[in-house]
Each structure stands twice: as C-alpha cells, then as structure tokens.
PDB file with SEQRES, HELIX, SHEET and CRYST1 records, atoms N, CA, C and O in Angstrom:
SEQRES   1 A   53  PHE ARG ARG PHE GLY ASP ALA GLY VAL ASP ASP ALA GLU          
SEQRES   2 A   53  VAL SER VAL ARG GLU HIS ARG SER VAL LEU THR ALA ILE          
SEQRES   3 A   53  ALA GLU ALA ASP PRO ALA ALA ALA ARG ALA ALA MET ALA          
SEQRES   4 A   53  ASP HIS VAL ARG ALA VAL THR GLU ARG ALA LEU GLU LEU          
SEQRES   5 A   53  PRO                                                          
HELIX    1 AA1 GLY A    5  ALA A    7  5                                   3    
HELIX    2 AA2 ALA A   12  ALA A   27  1                                  16    
HELIX    3 AA3 PRO A   31  LEU A   50  1                                  20    
CRYST1    1.000    1.000    1.000  90.00  90.00  90.00 P 1           1          
ATOM      1  N   PHE A   1       0.877  -1.188   0.039  1.00  0.00           N  
ATOM      2  CA  PHE A   1      -0.005  -0.004  -0.009  1.00  0.00           C  
ATOM      3  C   PHE A   1       0.860   1.251   0.010  1.00  0.00           C  
ATOM      4  O   PHE A   1       0.642   2.194  -0.750  1.00  0.00           O  
ATOM      5  N   ARG A   2       1.872   1.233   0.927  1.00  0.00           N  
ATOM      6  CA  ARG A   2       2.758   2.466   0.910  1.00  0.00           C  
ATOM      7  C   ARG A   2       3.507   2.577  -0.330  1.00  0.00           C  
ATOM      8  O   ARG A   2       3.799   3.688  -0.772  1.00  0.00           O  
ATOM      9  N   ARG A   3       3.849   1.460  -0.943  1.00  0.00           N  
ATOM     10  CA  ARG A   3       4.694   1.472  -2.162  1.00  0.00           C  
ATOM     11  C   ARG A   3       3.912   2.184  -3.291  1.00  0.00           C  
ATOM     12  O   ARG A   3       4.532   2.859  -4.112  1.00  0.00           O  
ATOM     13  N   PHE A   4       2.577   2.054  -3.356  1.00  0.00           N  
ATOM     14  CA  PHE A   4       1.818   2.591  -4.497  1.00  0.00           C  
ATOM     15  C   PHE A   4       0.998   3.723  -4.040  1.00  0.00           C  
ATOM     16  O   PHE A   4       0.215   4.219  -4.850  1.00  0.00           O  
ATOM     17  N   GLY A   5       1.074   4.192  -2.858  1.00  0.00           N  
ATOM     18  CA  GLY A   5       0.163   5.232  -2.343  1.00  0.00           C  
ATOM     19  C   GLY A   5       0.227   6.514  -3.152  1.00  0.00           C  
ATOM     20  O   GLY A   5      -0.796   7.162  -3.369  1.00  0.00           O  
ATOM     21  N   ASP A   6       1.381   6.876  -3.587  1.00  0.00           N  
ATOM     22  CA  ASP A   6       1.507   8.065  -4.356  1.00  0.00           C  
ATOM     23  C   ASP A   6       0.937   7.987  -5.730  1.00  0.00           C  
ATOM     24  O   ASP A   6       0.687   8.991  -6.398  1.00  0.00           O  
ATOM     25  N   ALA A   7       0.736   6.744  -6.139  1.00  0.00           N  
ATOM     26  CA  ALA A   7       0.225   6.464  -7.523  1.00  0.00           C  
ATOM     27  C   ALA A   7      -1.314   6.450  -7.606  1.00  0.00           C  
ATOM     28  O   ALA A   7      -1.905   6.252  -8.667  1.00  0.00           O  
ATOM     29  N   GLY A   8      -1.937   6.674  -6.418  1.00  0.00           N  
ATOM     30  CA  GLY A   8      -3.442   6.697  -6.436  1.00  0.00           C  
ATOM     31  C   GLY A   8      -4.084   5.407  -5.993  1.00  0.00           C  
ATOM     32  O   GLY A   8      -5.306   5.277  -6.066  1.00  0.00           O  
ATOM     33  N   VAL A   9      -3.279   4.420  -5.522  1.00  0.00           N  
ATOM     34  CA  VAL A   9      -3.887   3.173  -5.070  1.00  0.00           C  
ATOM     35  C   VAL A   9      -4.581   3.412  -3.753  1.00  0.00           C  
ATOM     36  O   VAL A   9      -4.009   4.005  -2.838  1.00  0.00           O  
ATOM     37  N   ASP A  10      -5.775   2.965  -3.657  1.00  0.00           N  
ATOM     38  CA  ASP A  10      -6.571   3.122  -2.431  1.00  0.00           C  
ATOM     39  C   ASP A  10      -7.174   1.745  -2.171  1.00  0.00           C  
ATOM     40  O   ASP A  10      -8.371   1.542  -2.376  1.00  0.00           O  
ATOM     41  N   ASP A  11      -6.319   0.762  -1.704  1.00  0.00           N  
ATOM     42  CA  ASP A  11      -6.838  -0.522  -1.540  1.00  0.00           C  
ATOM     43  C   ASP A  11      -6.627  -1.029  -0.117  1.00  0.00           C  
ATOM     44  O   ASP A  11      -6.490  -2.228   0.128  1.00  0.00           O  
ATOM     45  N   ALA A  12      -6.605  -0.040   0.842  1.00  0.00           N  
ATOM     46  CA  ALA A  12      -6.238  -0.421   2.194  1.00  0.00           C  
ATOM     47  C   ALA A  12      -7.208  -1.404   2.794  1.00  0.00           C  
ATOM     48  O   ALA A  12      -6.789  -2.305   3.520  1.00  0.00           O  
ATOM     49  N   GLU A  13      -8.506  -1.265   2.514  1.00  0.00           N  
ATOM     50  CA  GLU A  13      -9.455  -2.226   3.149  1.00  0.00           C  
ATOM     51  C   GLU A  13      -9.259  -3.683   2.566  1.00  0.00           C  
ATOM     52  O   GLU A  13      -9.337  -4.657   3.315  1.00  0.00           O  
ATOM     53  N   VAL A  14      -9.013  -3.807   1.269  1.00  0.00           N  
ATOM     54  CA  VAL A  14      -8.808  -5.066   0.672  1.00  0.00           C  
ATOM     55  C   VAL A  14      -7.492  -5.564   1.156  1.00  0.00           C  
ATOM     56  O   VAL A  14      -7.390  -6.752   1.459  1.00  0.00           O  
ATOM     57  N   SER A  15      -6.460  -4.745   1.256  1.00  0.00           N  
ATOM     58  CA  SER A  15      -5.158  -5.172   1.682  1.00  0.00           C  
ATOM     59  C   SER A  15      -5.235  -5.713   3.136  1.00  0.00           C  
ATOM     60  O   SER A  15      -4.650  -6.749   3.451  1.00  0.00           O  
ATOM     61  N   VAL A  16      -5.956  -5.000   3.993  1.00  0.00           N  
ATOM     62  CA  VAL A  16      -6.064  -5.445   5.413  1.00  0.00           C  
ATOM     63  C   VAL A  16      -6.777  -6.753   5.488  1.00  0.00           C  
ATOM     64  O   VAL A  16      -6.415  -7.550   6.354  1.00  0.00           O  
ATOM     65  N   ARG A  17      -7.763  -7.069   4.668  1.00  0.00           N  
ATOM     66  CA  ARG A  17      -8.387  -8.340   4.693  1.00  0.00           C  
ATOM     67  C   ARG A  17      -7.380  -9.459   4.233  1.00  0.00           C  
ATOM     68  O   ARG A  17      -7.322 -10.559   4.781  1.00  0.00           O  
ATOM     69  N   GLU A  18      -6.624  -9.088   3.213  1.00  0.00           N  
ATOM     70  CA  GLU A  18      -5.597 -10.162   2.765  1.00  0.00           C  
ATOM     71  C   GLU A  18      -4.630 -10.390   3.850  1.00  0.00           C  
ATOM     72  O   GLU A  18      -4.331 -11.544   4.157  1.00  0.00           O  
ATOM     73  N   HIS A  19      -4.097  -9.335   4.477  1.00  0.00           N  
ATOM     74  CA  HIS A  19      -3.145  -9.584   5.572  1.00  0.00           C  
ATOM     75  C   HIS A  19      -3.792 -10.304   6.725  1.00  0.00           C  
ATOM     76  O   HIS A  19      -3.126 -11.107   7.378  1.00  0.00           O  
ATOM     77  N   ARG A  20      -5.057 -10.060   7.013  1.00  0.00           N  
ATOM     78  CA  ARG A  20      -5.725 -10.767   8.053  1.00  0.00           C  
ATOM     79  C   ARG A  20      -5.765 -12.269   7.852  1.00  0.00           C  
ATOM     80  O   ARG A  20      -5.641 -13.055   8.791  1.00  0.00           O  
ATOM     81  N   SER A  21      -5.943 -12.639   6.589  1.00  0.00           N  
ATOM     82  CA  SER A  21      -5.933 -14.032   6.191  1.00  0.00           C  
ATOM     83  C   SER A  21      -4.575 -14.677   6.450  1.00  0.00           C  
ATOM     84  O   SER A  21      -4.491 -15.819   6.903  1.00  0.00           O  
ATOM     85  N   VAL A  22      -3.553 -13.955   6.166  1.00  0.00           N  
ATOM     86  CA  VAL A  22      -2.134 -14.455   6.460  1.00  0.00           C  
ATOM     87  C   VAL A  22      -2.001 -14.614   7.953  1.00  0.00           C  
ATOM     88  O   VAL A  22      -1.547 -15.654   8.429  1.00  0.00           O  
ATOM     89  N   LEU A  23      -2.398 -13.583   8.711  1.00  0.00           N  
ATOM     90  CA  LEU A  23      -2.203 -13.615  10.162  1.00  0.00           C  
ATOM     91  C   LEU A  23      -3.023 -14.757  10.719  1.00  0.00           C  
ATOM     92  O   LEU A  23      -2.517 -15.483  11.574  1.00  0.00           O  
ATOM     93  N   THR A  24      -4.211 -14.956  10.305  1.00  0.00           N  
ATOM     94  CA  THR A  24      -5.036 -16.084  10.784  1.00  0.00           C  
ATOM     95  C   THR A  24      -4.367 -17.408  10.617  1.00  0.00           C  
ATOM     96  O   THR A  24      -4.308 -18.237  11.525  1.00  0.00           O  
ATOM     97  N   ALA A  25      -3.832 -17.589   9.348  1.00  0.00           N  
ATOM     98  CA  ALA A  25      -3.144 -18.877   9.115  1.00  0.00           C  
ATOM     99  C   ALA A  25      -1.921 -19.090   9.996  1.00  0.00           C  
ATOM    100  O   ALA A  25      -1.625 -20.193  10.455  1.00  0.00           O  
ATOM    101  N   ILE A  26      -1.220 -17.965  10.209  1.00  0.00           N  
ATOM    102  CA  ILE A  26       0.013 -18.119  11.099  1.00  0.00           C  
ATOM    103  C   ILE A  26      -0.504 -18.500  12.527  1.00  0.00           C  
ATOM    104  O   ILE A  26       0.009 -19.409  13.179  1.00  0.00           O  
ATOM    105  N   ALA A  27      -1.538 -17.754  12.962  1.00  0.00           N  
ATOM    106  CA  ALA A  27      -2.043 -17.970  14.338  1.00  0.00           C  
ATOM    107  C   ALA A  27      -2.453 -19.378  14.539  1.00  0.00           C  
ATOM    108  O   ALA A  27      -2.282 -19.944  15.618  1.00  0.00           O  
ATOM    109  N   GLU A  28      -3.025 -19.982  13.454  1.00  0.00           N  
ATOM    110  CA  GLU A  28      -3.556 -21.351  13.438  1.00  0.00           C  
ATOM    111  C   GLU A  28      -2.398 -22.359  13.183  1.00  0.00           C  
ATOM    112  O   GLU A  28      -2.667 -23.554  13.067  1.00  0.00           O  
ATOM    113  N   ALA A  29      -1.125 -21.915  13.095  1.00  0.00           N  
ATOM    114  CA  ALA A  29       0.018 -22.752  12.828  1.00  0.00           C  
ATOM    115  C   ALA A  29      -0.210 -23.547  11.511  1.00  0.00           C  
ATOM    116  O   ALA A  29       0.048 -24.750  11.466  1.00  0.00           O  
ATOM    117  N   ASP A  30      -0.673 -22.898  10.489  1.00  0.00           N  
ATOM    118  CA  ASP A  30      -0.896 -23.603   9.252  1.00  0.00           C  
ATOM    119  C   ASP A  30       0.011 -22.919   8.152  1.00  0.00           C  
ATOM    120  O   ASP A  30      -0.428 -22.009   7.449  1.00  0.00           O  
ATOM    121  N   PRO A  31       1.239 -23.383   8.046  1.00  0.00           N  
ATOM    122  CA  PRO A  31       2.210 -22.745   7.174  1.00  0.00           C  
ATOM    123  C   PRO A  31       1.723 -22.795   5.748  1.00  0.00           C  
ATOM    124  O   PRO A  31       1.934 -21.831   5.012  1.00  0.00           O  
ATOM    125  N   ALA A  32       1.066 -23.892   5.304  1.00  0.00           N  
ATOM    126  CA  ALA A  32       0.650 -23.961   3.852  1.00  0.00           C  
ATOM    127  C   ALA A  32      -0.422 -22.945   3.640  1.00  0.00           C  
ATOM    128  O   ALA A  32      -0.397 -22.279   2.605  1.00  0.00           O  
ATOM    129  N   ALA A  33      -1.357 -22.766   4.524  1.00  0.00           N  
ATOM    130  CA  ALA A  33      -2.417 -21.751   4.333  1.00  0.00           C  
ATOM    131  C   ALA A  33      -1.773 -20.279   4.383  1.00  0.00           C  
ATOM    132  O   ALA A  33      -2.182 -19.407   3.617  1.00  0.00           O  
ATOM    133  N   ALA A  34      -0.796 -20.047   5.273  1.00  0.00           N  
ATOM    134  CA  ALA A  34      -0.123 -18.752   5.329  1.00  0.00           C  
ATOM    135  C   ALA A  34       0.589 -18.505   4.028  1.00  0.00           C  
ATOM    136  O   ALA A  34       0.502 -17.410   3.472  1.00  0.00           O  
ATOM    137  N   ARG A  35       1.287 -19.492   3.536  1.00  0.00           N  
ATOM    138  CA  ARG A  35       2.037 -19.338   2.233  1.00  0.00           C  
ATOM    139  C   ARG A  35       1.013 -19.036   1.118  1.00  0.00           C  
ATOM    140  O   ARG A  35       1.261 -18.163   0.287  1.00  0.00           O  
ATOM    141  N   ALA A  36      -0.078 -19.710   1.090  1.00  0.00           N  
ATOM    142  CA  ALA A  36      -1.071 -19.463  -0.012  1.00  0.00           C  
ATOM    143  C   ALA A  36      -1.687 -18.164   0.152  1.00  0.00           C  
ATOM    144  O   ALA A  36      -1.944 -17.511  -0.859  1.00  0.00           O  
ATOM    145  N   ALA A  37      -1.982 -17.667   1.406  1.00  0.00           N  
ATOM    146  CA  ALA A  37      -2.654 -16.422   1.595  1.00  0.00           C  
ATOM    147  C   ALA A  37      -1.717 -15.321   1.130  1.00  0.00           C  
ATOM    148  O   ALA A  37      -2.135 -14.405   0.422  1.00  0.00           O  
ATOM    149  N   MET A  38      -0.411 -15.408   1.536  1.00  0.00           N  
ATOM    150  CA  MET A  38       0.510 -14.395   1.171  1.00  0.00           C  
ATOM    151  C   MET A  38       0.723 -14.341  -0.341  1.00  0.00           C  
ATOM    152  O   MET A  38       0.811 -13.258  -0.921  1.00  0.00           O  
ATOM    153  N   ALA A  39       0.805 -15.512  -0.978  1.00  0.00           N  
ATOM    154  CA  ALA A  39       0.987 -15.512  -2.442  1.00  0.00           C  
ATOM    155  C   ALA A  39      -0.262 -14.870  -3.117  1.00  0.00           C  
ATOM    156  O   ALA A  39      -0.141 -14.114  -4.081  1.00  0.00           O  
ATOM    157  N   ASP A  40      -1.449 -15.194  -2.582  1.00  0.00           N  
ATOM    158  CA  ASP A  40      -2.686 -14.497  -3.087  1.00  0.00           C  
ATOM    159  C   ASP A  40      -2.577 -13.040  -2.979  1.00  0.00           C  
ATOM    160  O   ASP A  40      -2.874 -12.306  -3.921  1.00  0.00           O  
ATOM    161  N   HIS A  41      -2.137 -12.587  -1.800  1.00  0.00           N  
ATOM    162  CA  HIS A  41      -2.044 -11.163  -1.558  1.00  0.00           C  
ATOM    163  C   HIS A  41      -1.052 -10.495  -2.534  1.00  0.00           C  
ATOM    164  O   HIS A  41      -1.379  -9.501  -3.181  1.00  0.00           O  
ATOM    165  N   VAL A  42       0.113 -11.039  -2.620  1.00  0.00           N  
ATOM    166  CA  VAL A  42       1.108 -10.475  -3.636  1.00  0.00           C  
ATOM    167  C   VAL A  42       0.615 -10.478  -5.005  1.00  0.00           C  
ATOM    168  O   VAL A  42       0.817  -9.507  -5.734  1.00  0.00           O  
ATOM    169  N   ARG A  43      -0.028 -11.523  -5.406  1.00  0.00           N  
ATOM    170  CA  ARG A  43      -0.622 -11.625  -6.748  1.00  0.00           C  
ATOM    171  C   ARG A  43      -1.647 -10.476  -6.910  1.00  0.00           C  
ATOM    172  O   ARG A  43      -1.616  -9.722  -7.883  1.00  0.00           O  
ATOM    173  N   ALA A  44      -2.564 -10.377  -5.905  1.00  0.00           N  
ATOM    174  CA  ALA A  44      -3.608  -9.401  -6.091  1.00  0.00           C  
ATOM    175  C   ALA A  44      -3.107  -7.947  -5.997  1.00  0.00           C  
ATOM    176  O   ALA A  44      -3.551  -7.107  -6.780  1.00  0.00           O  
ATOM    177  N   VAL A  45      -2.269  -7.653  -5.135  1.00  0.00           N  
ATOM    178  CA  VAL A  45      -1.720  -6.255  -5.036  1.00  0.00           C  
ATOM    179  C   VAL A  45      -0.928  -5.931  -6.363  1.00  0.00           C  
ATOM    180  O   VAL A  45      -0.950  -4.782  -6.805  1.00  0.00           O  
ATOM    181  N   THR A  46      -0.284  -6.856  -6.952  1.00  0.00           N  
ATOM    182  CA  THR A  46       0.403  -6.637  -8.224  1.00  0.00           C  
ATOM    183  C   THR A  46      -0.647  -6.390  -9.316  1.00  0.00           C  
ATOM    184  O   THR A  46      -0.461  -5.477 -10.120  1.00  0.00           O  
ATOM    185  N   GLU A  47      -1.674  -7.114  -9.375  1.00  0.00           N  
ATOM    186  CA  GLU A  47      -2.749  -6.883 -10.297  1.00  0.00           C  
ATOM    187  C   GLU A  47      -3.338  -5.525 -10.182  1.00  0.00           C  
ATOM    188  O   GLU A  47      -3.570  -4.838 -11.177  1.00  0.00           O  
ATOM    189  N   ARG A  48      -3.601  -5.106  -8.865  1.00  0.00           N  
ATOM    190  CA  ARG A  48      -4.215  -3.820  -8.657  1.00  0.00           C  
ATOM    191  C   ARG A  48      -3.276  -2.723  -9.115  1.00  0.00           C  
ATOM    192  O   ARG A  48      -3.696  -1.712  -9.678  1.00  0.00           O  
ATOM    193  N   ALA A  49      -1.973  -2.948  -8.857  1.00  0.00           N  
ATOM    194  CA  ALA A  49      -0.999  -1.917  -9.294  1.00  0.00           C  
ATOM    195  C   ALA A  49      -0.950  -1.798 -10.811  1.00  0.00           C  
ATOM    196  O   ALA A  49      -0.804  -0.704 -11.357  1.00  0.00           O  
ATOM    197  N   LEU A  50      -1.070  -2.891 -11.457  1.00  0.00           N  
ATOM    198  CA  LEU A  50      -1.025  -2.862 -12.949  1.00  0.00           C  
ATOM    199  C   LEU A  50      -2.266  -2.211 -13.557  1.00  0.00           C  
ATOM    200  O   LEU A  50      -2.272  -1.793 -14.715  1.00  0.00           O  
ATOM    201  N   GLU A  51      -3.321  -2.139 -12.732  1.00  0.00           N  
ATOM    202  CA  GLU A  51      -4.530  -1.448 -13.291  1.00  0.00           C  
ATOM    203  C   GLU A  51      -4.450   0.086 -13.238  1.00  0.00           C  
ATOM    204  O   GLU A  51      -5.325   0.794 -13.737  1.00  0.00           O  
ATOM    205  N   LEU A  52      -3.358   0.571 -12.610  1.00  0.00           N  
ATOM    206  CA  LEU A  52      -3.287   2.057 -12.532  1.00  0.00           C  
ATOM    207  C   LEU A  52      -3.112   2.649 -13.931  1.00  0.00           C  
ATOM    208  O   LEU A  52      -2.623   2.000 -14.857  1.00  0.00           O  
ATOM    209  N   PRO A  53      -3.524   3.879 -14.039  1.00  0.00           N  
ATOM    210  CA  PRO A  53      -3.478   4.537 -15.396  1.00  0.00           C  
ATOM    211  C   PRO A  53      -2.009   4.890 -15.659  1.00  0.00           C  
ATOM    212  O   PRO A  53      -1.686   5.444 -16.710  1.00  0.00           O  
TER     213      PRO A  53                                                      
END                                                                             
C-alpha cells in the first residue's frame, strides 16, 4: 500500500483483509495456508497496481 500510495492506489481495506488471512493462518500454525494467503495477496496487489493509469 505504501509502495503505491503516491500512484493513487486506495486498496487499504482489501489489503487489510488479505493480511488478516495471512495472520489467521499463522495464528492457526498452518504454514501452507499462510504461504497461500501471502501468495494470493502479492498476486492481487500486483494486479491492482497494474490497473493504474
């Protein structure tokens, strides 16, 4: 979010949900789910960044 903030990205709510999924998986001691949630987040934030004008 901070990386693209100056470019007009306003995805804080979505990003927080994605990070919460990662945190939940870590808290549940589920490394596979944490890895998948983080990969999903990185993929999604990249896609959102590519949608910038």
